N, C-alpha and C positions, 0 to 999 in steps of 0.2 A: 279770791285767793291768788297769791302770787305764784306764777309758774317758775320754778328754778330749773333752768335748762342745762343740759349737758350738750357736748359737741354733737351737732347734727340734728338735735331735737327741735321741733317747731311748736308754735302755739298760736291760736287764732287771736286776732286783734279786733276788739269790739268798738274801738274808738279810732278816729282818723286824725285828731289833733293830739300829738304826743310830744314828749320829751325823751331824748336818749341821754341818760346821765352816765358819765364815765368817771371812775375813780381809779387812780394808778399810784404805784409807789414812787413815782418820779414824774417830772413834767413830760407830757407827751403832746403831740399835735394831733388834732382830729380833722378828718375829712370825710367826704361821702361822694359816692358815684351813683349816677342814674343809668339804668340799663333798660333796653327794650325787651320785647317778648322773647327774643333769641338770646338774651343776655349780653347784647352788644352795647358798648358805650360809644355813642356816635361821634364823640370828639371831646376835646378838652373843655368845651362849653357845658358838658354834662358832668363836670367835677366841681364840687364845692370844697374849697380849701382856704387856709388863712389868707391867701392873696385875693381870692374871689369867694367871700364867705357866704353869699346869698344866691340861691337859685329859687325858682318857683316852688313853693312848698317846703323849702329846706334852708336852714341857716346853721353855720358852724362858727366856732370861735376863731378870732384872728391870732391868738397867742397859743404858745405851748403852756400847759398847766397840768397840775396833778388832778384837777377836777374840771369837767366840762359838762355843759348842758346844750345839747343840739336840739333845735326846734324843728318839728316835722308836722306838716299838714298834708296828709295823703290825698285829700280832695283837691289840693291846689297843684299837685305835680301834673305835668302834661299827660294826656291820655296815652301817649306812646310809651310812657314809663311803666314798667312792670316790676322793677326791682330797685331798691335803694340799699347800697352797701355802706356800712359805717366802718371807716378805716382809722387805725391808730398807728402812730409812728413815733420813734424817738428822734428828737432834734439832732441833726448832724453838725453840731457846732463845736464839738470837741470838749464841751464843758460838763457833760453829763454821761449817764450810762449809754453804751452803744448796742446793748442787746437786752431783750426783755428777760432773759434768764437771770439777769443780775438785779432785778427789781421784783417787788411783790406783784403777784399776778393781777392784771387789770380786771376790774369789776365793772360790768355794764348793766344798766337797768333801763327798761322801757317803762315809762310812767305816763299816766294821764296828766292833764294840766293841773290837777289838784294835788299832784305828788303821789297818788296811789300807784304802787308798782303793779305792772301787768306781767312782766317777765324779767328775770335776772339771769346773768350768765357770768361766771368767773372763768377767765381765759387761762386755762392751765396747760402745762406741757410745752411752754415756750422755752427756748434756750438761746441759740445764736441769732434768732430772728430780731430784726429791728423795725419791722412793719407787720401789721396783721389786719386781716379782714375780721372784725369783731363779730358782727352779725349782719343779717340782711332782712329787710322788710320787703315782702314780695306779694304780688297779686296772683291769686289762684281762684278761678271760677267766680270772679266778681267780688271776692272777699280778700282782705289783707291778712297776712300771717307774718310772724317773726321767727327766724331760724338762727340758732347759735352756730357760728361758723368756726372761728378760731384758727383760720388758715394763716400761718406765719410765713415770712419771707426774709431770709438772711441777707438778700441783696437790697433790702429796704424798699422804699416807695417805687423806685425805678423798676425793680423786678416785679413788684405787685401790679403796677400799671401795665407793664408789658404782658403779664399773664392775663390781664383783662382785655388785651387786644388793642391798647392804645399805641399807635406808632410814635407818638411824641413823648413816650414814657420818660426818657432821661431828662428832656428839657422841662417837662412838667414837674418832675420830682425836684429838680434844681430850683425852679421858680418857687415852689412851696417852701423849701428850706430857706431860701432868700427872704421870702415874705415873713417867715417867723422871726428871722434875725432882725429885719427892719422894724418889726413891731415890738422890739425889745421884749421878746418872749421870756417867760420866767423859767428858762431852762438853766437853772443854777446848779452848781455842784451840790450833791447831797452831802450831809454831814457824815463824818466818819462814824463807824459803828461804835456805840457806847459800851461801857463796861457792864458787867452783870449787876453790880451794886447800883450803878446809875440808873439802868433801865428798871430795876425792881423798885427803886425809889419813885420813879415816874408812875409805875403801876400802883404803888401804895398810896400815892397822892391822887389817884383817880385820873391820871393823864397819860398820854403817850408822847414821847419827845417829838417835836417838830411835825405835828400832824397837819398843820395848815388850817385847822379848824373846819374841816369839811365834814359836816354832819347834816342830815342823817344818813347820807350815802357815802361812807368813807371808803378809802382804798383798803381792801381786805385781801388776805392771801387765799388761795384755793382751799376750800374746806368741804367736808362732806356734810348733808342733812337737809332741812326744810325751811319753809318760809316762816314769817312771823307767826307765832302761835296763838351760825356758823357753824349744827355745828358751826365757829367763827367763820368759819368757814363755812351764801347759798351755794352747798355743797354746793364754806368754804371754803369751798372750798374750800372745799376743800374740797385729814387729814384727809382723803388723801384722795379725786378725784378723779377733782378733783381731786374731777376731777376727780378712776377710782375715786375712796371717799375722799364742797368745793374744796376734794382735793387729791385723792390718791390715784395714781395711774396703775394699770395692770403691769406695765413694763417700765423699768428704770429709764429715765432720760437724764444722764449725768450732766451736771452743771458745775463749773468751777466754784468752789466754796469761798466765802469770804473769810477773813481772819479776824481775830480779836475775840474777846470774851463775850458771851451771850449776844451774838449778833442777831438772833432771831427776832428780838423785839424791835430792833431798828432796821435790820437788813443791810445789805451792802450798798443800797442806794437810797436810804432814808428810812423813816419810821413806818411801822405798820400799825394801823388802827384796827382793833379787834371788834369794834361795834358791829352788831348784827345788821347787815345791809338791808334786810327785809323789814326792819322795824321803823315805823314813822313816829317821830318824837317831836314834841313841842317844847320840851325843856331838857336841859342837860341832866344826865343821870346823877344820883347822889354819889358822893365819893365812896370808894370801897373801904372796908374796914382797915384800920391801921394796925400795925404790929404792936404787940405789948412792949412796954418799956424794957430796954436792955441796958446792961452796964455800959458806962461811957467808954467809947473807943472800940466797942464791939459792933459788928454789923447786925442790923435788924433781922430777926428770925422770920421765916416764911409764915404767911397767913392765908387761910383758905378764903378764896373770893377776892384776892387782891388784884383784880383786873376790872376794866371799865364795864359798865352794864347797868341796866335799869332794875335788875332784880338779882338776887343771889344765884338763881338758876343761870342767868346770862353771864354773870361774873365767873362762876365756876366753869361754865362752858368755855369762855374765852381764855381762862387761866389754863385749862387743860390743853387747848390748842397752842397757847404760848409755850407751855412746857414741851410740847411735841416739836415746835420749831427750834427751841433752845437745844434740844438733844440732836436734832438733825444738823444744825449749823456747827455746834461744838465738835461733833463727830467728824463732820466734813473738814474742819480745820485740823483735827488730829491726823486724819488720813492723808491730807495734803502735806502736812509736815513730814510724815513718815515716808511718803513717796519722794519728797525732796531729798530726805536723808539717804534713801536707797539710791537715787540717781546720782547724788553727789559721790557716794562711796564707790559706785560702779565706775564713775568717770575717773576718780583718783586711782583706783586699782588698774584701770586700763592704761593710765599714764605710766604707772610703775612697770607694767609688763612691756610697754613699748619702748622703754629706756634701757638700752643694753647695759648701761653702767649699774643698774639696779640688780642685775643677775649675778654680780660678783660680790662676794662677801655677804655681810648682813644688812646691806642698805635696803634691799628689797623687802626683807622681812620686817624691818623697822618701819618702812613706809606703809606696808600693809596694816601693821598693828596700829599705826597712827590714824589711818583712814577708818579702821573699824572703831577706834576709840571716839573719833569725832562723830561717827554714825550713832554710836550708843549714846553719846551725850545729847545729840539732837533729838533722838527718839525719846530719851528720858525726860527732856524738857517738855516735849509735846505731851507725853503721858501724864506728867505732873499737872499741866494745865487742864487736860481732860479730866483727871481725877478730881481736881478742885471743882470744876463745873458739875461733874456727876454728883459730888457730895451735896452741892446746893440743890440740885434737882431731886435727889433722894429725900432730902429734908423737906422739900416742898411737897413731894408726893406723900410723905408720911402724914402731913396735915390735911392735904386735899382729899385723899382717898376716903377717910372716915366721914368727911363732910358732904360727900356727893349725895344727891337725891336718888331715889330708886332708878330713874331712867338712865342715870350715868354710872350707877354702882354695880359692882360684881354681885353675883347671887349669894356669895358668902358674907356680904356686908350686913351688919345688924339692922341697917335701915329697913330692910325688907321685912323684918319681924314686926315692925310698926306700920306696915303698909296699909293704906286706905285708898280706895278708888279715887283718882284725882278729879278735880273740877275742870281742869283745862289741860290741853296737850302741851307737853314740854317742848323745848327748842330742839332737842336731839335725843338720840338713843345710843346706848353703848352696844356695840356688836362684837366686841372682843378687845384684845390688847395688842400693843405693838412694842417691839424692842429691837435693839441692834446688838451684834455680838460684843462690842466694846462696853455696852452698858448693862449687861446682865448683873443683878437681877431686876433692874429698874424696868417697870412696865408703864406705858402711857396708854390710857383708854382710847380706843378707836371710836369716835362719836360720828354718827351720820345725822344730818338734820332731818327734821320731820316737818311736813309730810315727806315721805321718801321721794326723791327725785329720780331714782332709778331702781330697778328690781334687784333682788339679791339671788345669788346662785351659790349653793353649797356644793362644792365639787366632791362627788363621791368616787371619782375615777383615779385618784392618785394611787400609785403603787405602794407608797409608804410615806413616812414622815421624816423629819430631820433627825429624830432620835431613834428611828428604826422601828417604831411601834406601828400598829395597824397595818401590818404587811398583808393580812388576810383581807380579800376583797369584800367578803360578807361582813366582817367586822367593821370595815371602813364604811360601807353603805349604812350600816346601823348607826355608826357614830355620826355620819352626816345627817341622818334623819333626826337623831336626838339633838343635834346642834340646831337644826331648823325648828324643831318644836320649842326649844328654849328661846329662840329669837321670836317666834310667833307669840309665845306666852308673854314675853316682855312687851311686845307691841300692844297686845291686848291690855296689859296691866297699866301702861302709861297713858292710855286714852280714857277720856271720860266715858261713863256708861252710855251705851247706845251710839257711840261715835266711831266704832271700829268693828267690822264684821269679818270673820275668818271662814273661808271655804277651804276644803281639802279635797284633792284628787289623789287617790291611791289605787290605780287601775287594777293591780293584782291583789290588793289587800295585804301586801307584804309588810306594811309598816304598822300593823295593828298594835304591836307591843310599844313602839316608840310613841304612837299617837294616844296611848291610853290616858295620860294626864289631861289631854284636851277633850277626849270623848267622855271620860268619867265625870268631869266637872260640868259638862253641858255648855261650854262656851262656843261651840261651833254653830254656824248658821244652819247646819244640817249634817246628817251622817256623811262620812267620807265617801265621795263618788267612786264607784268601782266599775270596771269594764268600759268598753268603748262607748256604750250608750250613756253611762254616767259622765264620762269625759265630755262628750258632745253636749250634754244638757247644761253642765256648769259653764262651759265656754260660751254657749249660745246666750245664756242669761247675762253673763258679764259683758259680752260684746254688745248686747242690746242696751245695757245700762250705759256703756260708754257712748253709744250713738245718741241716746236720748239726752244725756247731759250735754254732750257737745252741741247738739241742735239747740237746746235751751240756752246755753251760754252764747252761742253765736247770734241767736235771735233776741237776746236780751229778755228772755221770758222764763226765768228760773222758776217762777211760781206756776208755770204751766206744766210741770212734770206730772206724770200720771200718779194718781193717789196710790199710796202703798209702796212707792219706789223707795228703796233703802238708800238714803242720801249719805250714809256713813261712809268713812274710808273703808275700802274693800281690800283684803289681802287673800290671794289665791296661793295656797301651799300645794306644790305638785311634787309627788314622789315618783321616782323611777321613770322619768321621761327618757325616751319617747314611747315607752310601752303603753299601748292603748290609744295612741294618737295616730289617726290617719292624716292624709294630706290636708283635708279641710280643717281638722283640728289644729294642725301645725300652723296653717295660715291664720286662724283666729288667735292662736297664741302669740304669733308675731305682731298681730294687730294690737293686742292688749299690751304687749311690751312697749310698742311705739307710742300709742295714743292713750293708754290707761293712766299713767302717772299724772298727767295734766288734769284729769277729772276724777282722781281719787281711787284708781284701781291699780294695785301693785302686785308684783309677782315675787314669790319666794320658791325657787326651784331647787330640788335635790336631784342631781343628774351627773352622769359621766358623759362628757362631750364625745368620747369615742363611740358610745352607743348610738349616737345619731349621725355617725359618719356616712351612712347610706344616703343621707340627704345632700351630701356634697357641700358646696359653699352656700347652699340656700339658707342655712341657719347661722352662718357666720355673723350677720348683723344682730341676731338675737343674743348670741353669747357676748358680743362686744358691748351690748347695751346694758349688761348686768354687772353688778359688782361681785367678783368672785371671792368667796370665802371658803375656808376648808375646815374640816372637823379635827385637824391635827396641825401642829406647828408647821408653817410653811412660809418661805421668804419670797413672796411674789408681789407684794405691794410696794409701790415707789412713791416717795414724796415729790411734790412739784417744785421744790427749791433746788436740791442738790442731787436728786435721783437715787438716794439710798434704797437698797432692797431691804425692806423692813420685814421682820419675822412676825407673822400674824398668828395669834392664838385665840381660839373661840371662847366665848363666854358661856360656860357650862354650869349646870347645877351640881354642887358637890355630891359625890356618891352617898346615898343614904339619907340625904336631906329631904325633909318634907315641905320645904318652903315653897316649891313650885305648886304643889297641890293646895297649900293654904292660900296662896295668892289667887290662883285660878278659881277657887271656891268663892272668894270675895267678888271677883269679876263676874262670875255667873250669877250670884245673888243680886248684884247691882243691875245686871242686864235684865233680870227677871222683873225687878221693880220698875225699870225704865219702860219695859214693854207693857 
């Protein structure tokens, strides 16, 4: 199973001969540094780069390219080496992008020699940086691990090397850039962003413009979700990591937006390929469905599934994320145009006020009116372009939403009424909807890939919502728990029978009403744990499972697991944290959050962060490791391209609907047959 890492997460390596595959949205140069046990690079001779591409146990490319394969033999590196850092940088030749924020997020995969992915990482959150430490392979207690780093440097390679302690940082950075230039690196200017109709024509033809043919590990944007079963996004990255979901972040990181219609499918620095990076393929996917015939001279209408992919599931997933990027970029272009119009009018009005002649007669009034008229004209043109793009996206959403499978569909979608327990896990899961103020009422599904690469946190501590509802704290906590139950039920429903186990901790028993659909249907692994003793028991059992599976994986003896060990994916739903948790229980919870996702143990917490303030900064890493969702509309998620603050709305069961109970009944029946 591929581990889809987020920043700071590590994963054990069971092989010593590896490839590090890099896909980026523009040509980049790749390098690597060797460090000793103290993290010291002993000199430039411990740096592999395009000018000196080979070191013992390590080889990098001589050229800048959108795709790289770095060869690593950990047994062949010197004994003094305890860490190998993989570095990426944009060529400083003036012909391409100068910052990573202007290109699709780089995707890095550690694979075996047979191409099987061990771990993947989409580097989200970059903006002005032109060099980045992508990941590190490090030795710990005689074994090797990989860690996702994603540390960027606006000062480029020189700043990166200086931060790593190399005194010759400037000279080495210059030598590397010179070596790339002398090797006739493929650092060519990216094509301009295409138009909406052009990009959609590519998608309908089953292609993406100027992808460079790099399959099966293409450059992908950050998106949320899991390995092979993007989201387009190995949460890719992402929406929104990224990566929040490979791809959302919890806080906005503004990035100047590109201009032009529908830049999301090509991006400001080249095309983006939405192929799932975790899927190994031996043949190209079949072409997506084509649009029905349209009258001559009229644009083709939207079609559900008109994105690349090997199945309709994958095509729809990639199409949803393409729509998300479209909306992000077209809104960024609109906001940029409005900002320009505002600054221009302000400058013109300042000039009028600074000229004494304009204060006599009507010259000043006329100049002010002219400035305001030009401002209105610019804003009107920008709004017209935005409305045109929004109309296209709304038309696409109208055909995509009804065609979504249960894992991607809202609870009010009729597809749930024909629900059957699936035979295999889908690529991703819908956890809610996203929208921007300019795009109301258009909603884009928020998809996270499966298996979950990070835990989920339903925030029950918000004082209110954007529309002023849920001001009462009790009502808010109940809403948070109902949101968590709907998510847990959805996770149960989209997994095959016997492949997903749900545990619940409700220390005070305060969530009995919200948990009723789960307890009545019999889908839980056991009754909700109550009291400190119940909390300790559940955490101890899951911690032991993580330890056993980790030891089996590291030892290459998966068949040596104890009989009766539940090898299904595990989800722990926790209500009212930290009530009922002592210091030992908190330590175990942090351990599960850090180590659990890699071996199939995931968290779904309903909590108010302020309730755990007594622990001080001890729990900060826990909160940062979780994707925060809310039971009410809240604008706290940011995309990795332009940093918009997206309004998130949870995926809830419509009031009075019986669909949740019907679905859970089928899940319980299938679980009984499986057991």
